[in-house]
N, C-alpha and C positions, 0 to 999 in steps of 0.2 A: 381342705386342700383344693387349690384351684385346678381346674381341668378344662381342656379344650379338645373336643373330638378331632383327631388328626384328619379324618375324612373331610371335615368341614374346613379345617385349616388349609388343606392342600387342594380344595375344590376350586376350580377355575369357573367363574361366572362372569357374564357380561350383562349389565343392567342398562337398558335403553331408557334414558331420561329425556329424550328429545321432546320438544313441544310439537304436537302433530295436528292440533285442532284446526288450523287455518289452511291445511293442505288437502289435496285430493289424496286420500290414503289408499294406496294400492300395494301396500308393503306387508300387511299382517293378516291377510285373508278375512278381513271384516267385510261387511256389506257397506260399501262407501256411501250409499244413499240412505241406509237405515230404514226403519219402519215409517209408514205414512204419518205425516205430522198430525193429521186429524185423528188418527187412531191413538197416537200418543196422548193427545189432549183429552180424548174421551176416557182413556184409562185413568189418567191423573185426576179427572173430575171425581173419581170414587175414593180418592185418598183423603183420609181424615187425620186429625191430630192423634187420635188413638192408634190408628194404623201405624203411624211413624214411631210412636212412643213404645209400643209393645214389642216383645221379642217375636221373631217370625215363627209361625206354627206350620209344620210341614205335612201334617196328616191329610188335610183337604187336598192340597196340590198333588200329593203322591197318589191319592185316589183318582184324581182327574187324569194324571199321567198314565196310571195303570189301565184305566178304561180306554184311553187312546191307544195304548199298546196291546190291548186285549189280553191283559194278564192281571195279576193281583199285586198288592203293595209289598208282599213278602219277597217278591223277586226284584225289588228296586231299592236303591240307596241314593238319596239326593246328596249332591256334593257341590262345593263352591267352585264350579267349573270342572270339566272332566279331568283336568290335570291333577286335582286333588284325589279323585278316585284312582287314577293311575298310581299315584304315590302310595296310597293305602294298600293296593293290591300287591305292589312290590314289597312293602313292609310285611304284609301278612303271609304271603305265599312263597317267599324266598328267604334263604338264610344268609348269614354273614359269610361271604366268600362264595355264595351260591351262583350257579351259572344261569345267566339270562341271555337268550338268543333273540336278536332283532335285526331287521333289514336296515341298511344305511345307504344314503342319508334318509332320515325320517325326523319326526318331532324330537328336538334335541333333549327334552326333559326326560325321556326314557334313560338316556345315558347319564344325565345329571343325577337322577334319583339313584341309579345303580351305583355310581361312584359315591354319592352322599351316604349311602347305607352300607358301603363296603362290599357290594356285590361285584361279580365278574361279568361284565357285558361283552358278549361275543358277537361281533358284527357280521352280517351277511351282505356283502357288497353287490351292487348291480353290475351287469355286464357292460362292456363298452357300448353295446347297442341299447343300453338303458332298459334292459329287460330283467325280470326276476323269475327265472325258472323255479318251479316248486322243488325240483331236484336239488337246487342249491340250498334251499331251506332245510330239506330233509337230511342232507349231508351233515349239517351242523347240529342235529338233534342227537344227543347222547343220553346214556342212562343217568348221567350226572346233571343234565339240564333240568332246571326247576320251573322255568317260565319261558314261554315263547310269546313275543309281542309282534302282532301283525297290525297293519292299518288298511282299512278298506273304505274309500280309496286311501292310498298312501300320500302323506304330505312329506316332502315336496314333489315327489316324482309323478304322482297321479295315476299309478298303475292300480289294477284291481285283480281280484281272484274270482275264478268261476266256482260254481258249486262243487264240481268234481275235484278241483284243486284243493278246495278247503276240506272236503271229506278225506282226501288223501293225507293232508296235514293232520287233521284231527285223529285219524286212525293211528298215525305214528305217535302222536302225543299220548294217546290212551295207552298204547303198548309200553311206552317209556315212563308213564305216570308224570306227564308234564302239564302244568297249568297253562291255559291259553288265554291271552288277553287280546281282544280285537278292538282297536280304537276306530270308532265310526263317527268322528267329529264332522266329516264331510258327507254323511249319509244322504242328505237331501239333494246333493248334487249328483248322486249316483244311487238309484233306488234299490239295487240289489243289496240285501242285508243278511247277516248271519245271526241276528238277534234271537231267532228261534232256537238256535243251539244253546245260547246262554240261558234261555228260559226252560230248557228241558234236560240239559246235560250238567253233570258235576264238573267243577274246575274249568269252566268256560265262562269268561266275562266279556261283556261289550260295554264300552264307555262311549257316551255321547255328550254333546254340549249344546247349549242354546246360544252360543256366541257367534256362530257362522250364519247360516241362512236365517235363523230366527232373529238375528240382528240385536242380540242382547249382551254383547261382549262387555259393555260398561256396567252390567248388573251382576255378572258372575253366577252362572247356574249350569249344572250338568247332572248326569246320573250314571250309576253303574247298574247294569242288568245282569242277573245271574241266578243260580239256584238258591233257594232260601237258606239252605244249610251253609252255603258259602258266603252269601250276602251278609249274614249275621256277623261275620268276622270283619268285613269291610266297615260295617256300621260301628263296630267297637272303637275304631280309630277316630270317628267323627267327633269334633268338639260340639258342645251344646249350641244349638242355634247357628249352625255353620252356613246355612243358606240365606239368601237375601229375600226379604219380603217383597220388595219391588219386582225383583226378577220373577218370582213365582206368580205374582199378580199379572205381569205382562205375558208370561208364558201361558198361563191359563187362558187368557183372553185370545191368544193366537190359536191355541189348540181347539178352542170352542168356536172359532170363526174360520172355517176352512178356506174362505175366499182370501183371507190375508196371506195364508201360506201358499195358495195356488198362484196368487199375484206375484209373490216374491220369487217363486220358481220360474214363472213365465218371463219376468223381467230379466232374471239371470240368463235363461236360455237364449233370449233375444240378444243380450249382450255378448254371450259366448259365440253365437252363430256369426254375429257381425265381426268380432275380433278374428276368428279363424279364417273367415273369407278374406278379410283385409290382409292378413299375414300371408295367405296363399297367393293373393294377387300380387303382392310385393315380393314374393319368393323368399320369405323368411322361414328358416327351419324352426320348428317349435316342438315341444314335448309336453304332454299332459292329457291322458285319456279321460280322467274324471277329476272332480273337485272344482273349486272356484279359483284356480290358479294355473299358471302356465309358465314354462320356461321358453324364452325366445333368444335365439342366437343373433346378436346384432352384427352389423358389418364393421363397426368401429369399436373402440374400447368400451367395454360394458361399464366399468366403474366410473369412467368419465361421463357416460350417458346418465347414469344414476345421479351423479353430482349436478349436472346441468339440468336434468329434469326437475330437480328440486329447486335449484336457484332461479331458473328462467321460466319455469312453467308451473311451479307450485304443486308438483306431483311427486309422491313418494313411491319408489319401487326399490328393489334390491338387486344385487348381483350375486351370483353363485359361481364358484370355481369348480372345475373338474366334473362337469356334467357329461360324463362319458365322452363319446366322440364329438359332441357339440362344444366341449371346452367350457369357457366362462360364458355364462348366460345371464340375461335379465330375468328376474322373477317378478311376475305381475299378477295381482289379484284381479279376477274377473268380476265385473259388476254390470249395472244397467248399460244399455247401448250408448247413452249420452256420455257416460264416463269413458267408455272404450273409444268413442270417437275422439274425445279430448286427448286420450293417451296416444292413439295412433297418429294424430296430427303432430304432436310433440315428437314422437319417435321418428317420423319421416323427416321432420325438419332437422333434428339433431343428428340423425344417422346418415344424412346425405351431404354433410359438410365436414370439414376438418375442425375438430374440437380444440 
C-alpha cells in the first residue's frame, strides 16, 4: 500500500537555489571572508587519496573536541551541522502532538521540525520593544510541555540571557520535567555560555556549529553536548559516517591553533565596531545585542534596497517584516571591516535617493 506522511505532504518549505558565489554574502550569517587562504592550503597539503577514499572516523576528532571543551567524549555527539542535532533532540525527547515552547522569531527549522514530526510548537513572541522577558517564557511552560528551545544569542533578534535568568528558567523546567535545548550557534560572538549545565545536568542540551565563526559552513559539522545518559539517545538517530572528514580535519586544525580563532574574533569585533559607529553617526535605528548579525531600519523601502543592493552592488542581504516597533528592517551579516565599509557605502547611496 502506498503511503505518504501527511505531515510532510502539508509541510511548507522554501528552498533557496540562488547562485551566491560571486556576491558579497551578508545574508546567511556566514563569515564573508572565510578562513585565511594560506591556512586552507596548509591543511589541504595533508590530504591524501586514502583520506578522501575512506569513510570518516569520528573518535579522534571527538577526543580533540572533548579536550578543548574540558570534558570527555561521552558528553558529545558529532552531527552534520547543529541542525541535525536539533532534529534528533526533537525526535527523541518529544512525542507526537507533544508541546514544544520556543521564542519567535528564531531559527525557522525549530518550527519546521515540529511540524514535520507532528509536534505542537507554541511560540513566545517578543514585545514591541524587541525584548524577551523571562516571565513571558515562564508563562508558557505547562505540565504538558515536553521541550523548551532557547537560543543564546538568539538568531535573528540577537538577545541573550543572564545566568540568573537561565537559572530561573531551568528551575521551572525541572519542576515541570521539561527538557531544555539551548542553541549556541553564535557562541563565539558572545562568550557567555550555558554548556556547563549540559555537561552536568540531565535533560539539558547545547547545540553548536562550526559554520559561523569557524567559517566551515561549506563542510557541515556541529555537535550536541549533554549528559551521557541523554547523549546516547541522540546518537542512536545518527546515520553511519554522518560527519564530514574534511570538516573534522579543518576544525581540528583550528582548535589546535588558537591564533586562528583569536584572529577571526578580532576581525569580527573590528567590523562590528565600525558598523555600529557608522550607523549611529548616520542616525540609523538598529537591533542586535550579540551574534554576527544586525537589524537595520532603513529610511526607504527595505525590500527595494535588498533588490538594488544585489543588482547594483553585488551584495546579498535580507529584509524582515514586523520587527517590533522598527517595522520592516534590513538584516545584515557582520564581517570584517572591509566588508562593512562596502556595505555602508552601498546603503548610504541607495538610501539617500528615490529607488
